[in-house]
C-alpha positions in Angstrom: -32.2 64.0 -28.1 -33.8 60.9 -26.6 -34.9 59.5 -30.0 -31.3 59.5 -31.5 -29.9 58.1 -28.3 -32.5 55.3 -28.3 -31.8 54.6 -32.0 -28.0 54.4 -31.3 -28.6 52.0 -28.3 -30.8 49.8 -30.5 -28.2 49.7 -33.2 -25.4 48.9 -30.7 -27.5 46.1 -29.2 -28.2 44.7 -32.6 -24.5 44.7 -33.4 -23.7 43.0 -30.2 -26.3 40.4 -30.9 -24.9 39.7 -34.3 -21.4 39.4 -32.9 -22.6 37.0 -30.3 -24.5 34.8 -32.8 -21.4 34.9 -35.0 -19.2 33.7 -32.1 -21.7 30.9 -31.4 -21.6 29.8 -35.0 -17.9 29.9 -35.1 -17.0 28.4 -31.7 -20.2 26.8 -30.4 -18.9 23.4 -31.4 -16.3 23.6 -28.6 -19.0 23.6 -26.0 -20.6 20.5 -27.6 -17.2 18.7 -27.6 -16.7 19.6 -23.9 -20.2 18.2 -23.1 -19.5 15.0 -25.0 -16.1 14.7 -23.3 -17.5 15.2 -19.8 -20.3 12.7 -20.4 -17.9 10.2 -22.1 -15.4 10.6 -19.3 -18.0 9.8 -16.7 -19.1 6.8 -18.6 -15.5 5.6 -19.1 -14.9 6.0 -15.4 -17.9 3.9 -14.5 -17.0 1.3 -17.1 -13.4 1.1 -15.9 -14.6 0.8 -12.2 -17.0 -1.9 -13.1 -14.4 -3.8 -15.1 -11.9 -3.5 -12.3 -14.4 -4.9 -9.8 -15.2 -7.7 -12.1 -11.5 -8.6 -12.5 -11.0 -8.5 -8.7 -14.0 -10.7 -8.2 -12.8 -13.2 -10.8 -9.4 -13.2 -9.2 -10.8 -13.8 -5.7 -13.0 -16.7 -7.0 -10.0 -18.3 -8.7 -7.9 -18.0 -5.5 -10.7 -19.6 -3.5 -11.1 -22.4 -6.0 -7.4 -23.1 -5.9 -7.2 -23.2 -2.1 -10.0 -25.7 -2.2 -7.8 -28.3 -3.9 -6.9 -31.4 -1.9 -3.2 -31.6 -1.4 -0.6 -28.8 -0.8 1.0 -29.5 -4.1 -2.4 -29.4 -5.9 -3.1 -26.1 -4.3 0.2 -24.7 -5.2 -0.2 -25.8 -8.8 -3.7 -24.4 -9.0 -2.6 -21.1 -7.5 0.3 -20.8 -10.0 -2.2 -21.1 -12.8 -4.4 -18.3 -11.6 -4.4 -15.4 -14.2 -3.3 -12.1 -12.6 -3.6 -8.4 -13.6 -1.2 -5.8 -12.3 -0.5 -6.0 -8.6 -2.6 -9.1 -8.2 0.6 -10.9 -9.1 2.2 -9.7 -5.9 -0.8 -10.8 -3.8 -0.6 -14.2 -5.5 3.1 -14.6 -4.8 2.4 -13.8 -1.1 -0.3 -16.4 -1.0 2.1 -18.9 -2.6 4.5 -18.0 0.1 2.0 -18.7 2.9 3.0 -22.3 3.5 6.7 -22.6 4.1 6.5 -25.9 5.8 5.4 -27.5 2.6 8.1 -26.0 0.4 10.5 -23.7 2.1 12.6 -23.0 -1.1 9.5 -22.1 -3.1 8.3 -19.8 -0.3 11.6 -17.9 -0.2 11.7 -17.7 -3.9 8.2 -16.2 -4.1 9.0 -13.6 -1.5 12.2 -12.7 -3.3 10.3 -12.1 -6.5 7.9 -9.7 -4.7 10.6 -7.9 -2.7 12.7 -7.0 -5.8 9.9 -6.1 -8.1 10.2 -2.3 -8.4 6.9 -2.1 -10.3 5.0 -3.0 -7.2 4.1 -0.6 -4.4 6.0 -0.7 -1.1 3.0 -2.2 0.6 3.7 -5.5 -1.2 7.5 -5.3 -1.4 8.0 -4.4 2.3 5.6 -7.1 3.4 7.6 -9.6 1.4 10.8 -8.5 3.1 9.2 -8.9 6.6 7.9 -12.3 5.8 11.2 -13.4 4.3 13.1 -12.4 7.4 10.6 -14.4 9.5 10.6 -17.5 7.3 14.4 -17.6 6.8 15.1 -17.0 10.5 18.6 -17.9 11.8 19.5 -19.5 8.4 20.3 -15.9 7.3 23.1 -14.1 9.1 21.9 -11.7 11.7 23.7 -8.8 9.9 21.9 -9.5 6.7 18.5 -9.7 8.4 19.2 -6.3 10.1 20.2 -4.7 6.8 17.0 -6.0 5.2 14.8 -4.6 8.0 16.6 -1.3 8.2 15.7 -0.7 4.6 12.0 -0.7 5.4 12.2 0.7 9.0 12.2 4.3 7.8 9.6 7.1 8.1 6.8 6.8 5.6 7.2 3.1 4.9 4.0 1.1 5.5 5.5 -1.5 7.9 8.0 0.7 9.7 6.8 -0.1 13.2 6.8 -3.9 12.5 10.3 -3.7 11.1 11.4 -1.8 14.3 9.9 -4.6 16.4 11.9 -7.2 14.5 15.0 -5.1 14.8 14.5 -5.0 18.6 14.2 -8.8 18.6 17.5 -9.0 16.8 19.1 -7.2 19.7 17.7 -9.9 22.0 19.2 -12.5 19.8 22.6 -10.7 20.0 22.4 -10.7 23.8 22.0 -6.9 24.0 19.2 -7.1 26.5 19.4 -3.5 27.8 19.4 -2.1 24.2 16.5 -4.3 23.3 14.4 -3.1 26.2 15.2 0.5 25.4 14.2 0.0 21.7 11.0 -1.8 22.7 9.8 0.8 25.3 10.5 3.5 22.8 8.5 1.8 20.1 5.6 1.2 22.5 5.1 5.0 22.6 5.4 5.4 18.9 2.3 6.9 17.2 2.3 4.2 14.5 2.5 1.3 16.9 -0.8 -0.7 17.1 -2.4 -1.9 20.2 -1.4 -5.5 19.4 2.2 -4.5 18.8 2.3 -2.7 22.1 0.9 -5.7 23.9 3.5 -8.0 22.4 6.3 -5.6 23.3 5.0 -5.2 26.8 5.1 -8.9 27.4 8.6 -9.1 25.9 9.9 -6.2 28.1 8.5 -7.9 31.2 10.0 -11.2 30.2 13.4 -9.5 29.8 13.2 -8.0 33.3 12.4 -4.5 32.1 9.8 -2.0 33.2 6.8 -1.3 30.9 6.2 2.5 30.6 3.3 3.7 32.7 1.9 5.5 29.7 2.1 4.1 26.2 0.4 6.9 24.4 1.8 7.8 21.0 4.5 10.4 20.8 5.4 12.4 17.7 7.3 10.4 15.1 10.3 12.8 15.1 10.8 11.9 18.8 11.4 8.3 17.8 15.0 8.0 17.2 14.5 4.6 15.6 12.6 6.0 12.6 15.5 7.9 11.1 
């Protein structure tokens, strides 16, 4: 019985081998395409990365060259002529808005363009809102400044803590000293508050006659009523 069994096994194995070769002949090209796609994808990623780095370097060089110009007007003209790609435009607008003493109207206009550009990430738009509030100052009604800051002083926004700080200063401007001290001491214990921010707030609380908390270690964000 062993010879017939051995013969059947050999025949079965041969049939399997023929089927396998047939599958390779029929579908083997798919594996080749996948290999080419993987290799091509890796090459495309490296090329794209290299191209992005080159664009960023060229943009940085152009900015430095523009800032080396002699007069403020020459610098502004040179900066406005710098070619941008994607969100580089937002960064350029913020650079253009960095010298309000030279041209206040142009500064505010540049910040407005960044703040309302929905195609940009909140990192750029919120920063523009913060800077506009600072540059405009008392020229803008306090209620309007508060509304602008409240829009970015929410959980998950990149500059929430800084916006909360400016909102506390608005309370001082209104003469609501006790409310301002409460807001500042609460923010000093916020987990997103930086060391520099806590130091500023501590000085302000002391100047207002308040008491700086003994411990300013971060507390969970949900415990911060100002983040809602």
